[in-house]
Residue, then its C-alpha position, 0 to 999 in steps of 0.5 A: m499499499s502506498g497510502r495514496t487516496a483516490p482523486p476527487s471528483r472531477r465534477s465540479a459543483g457548478s456542472a452538477r447545478h447546470g445539470i439539475v437546471v437543465a433536467l428542471m427545464l425539460f420537466a417544467a416545459p408545457f408539452d400541449y402537442a404532438s411533434g414529429n421531427g420538429d414539425e407540429f402535428f395534431r396541436d389544438d391551437a396550430f390555427s385556431d385556439d377556440v376549436p377543440l381537435d375533434t371538431q376540426t377537419i384535418f388531413s395527414g398522412s404520408i406520400r411515398d414512391e412505388e418502392g416505399n421511398y418517402i418523397e419530400d416536398a410534394t404539394i398536397t392541395v386542399a379544396i373545398t366549395v362553399q357558399t358566401p355572402r358573394g356566391e359560391r367560391r372555391i377556396t384552395y390551400n396547401a400542405y407540403t411533405n416534410n423530409i420524411g414524407r409526412y404531411r398535415t393540413l390546416d383545419v378546413a374551417s378555419v382556413v375558410l373562416v380566415m379566407e371568407e369570414v364564413e363560418i361553415t361545417v365541413d362534410p369530408a366528402d366535400v373536400e378535394l385533396s389532390v398531390e403533385k411533384t414534378g415528375y411524379e403522378v399519383v397511382r394509389r390513395l389509401d384512406r386510413s381513416r375510421a369508417r363514417q368519420k365526420s370530423g377530426v384527423f383523416e389519415i390519407d396515404f398516397w403512392m406516387a410514380p414516375s410520371e412517363 
């Protein structure tokens, strides 16, 4: 035995306090929405503060090629025809796929309210979804939503193939 003692801990009191502060910040952060790879999905107040998610009409899903590879930057166009004080109007707006081929639209009724100042009840059957990506065409559409679903999040996936 040489009489040597174990060296003191290399961790300083400052770094221990830093770790505690980081842990407290993580636990104290309000998590009131879901996110996927940094994108907000299904957040109640993403567009309209007063509308509960289960009464909204939102479309979400993925876009892939025939080999199952996700397609980034595809354009999803949402269209609906509504009655306004100025007559019948066709409202369209876009959503885009992220780097893993996922998309999520805004609530259809909220968009109509902002664009036309008209409150509507959306029938999902009246909403048209189309997908575009340069060099591709849609070859398959799969609606994963519940049968007879009238509101909430509708999951619709698309498959695309190179256009000829």
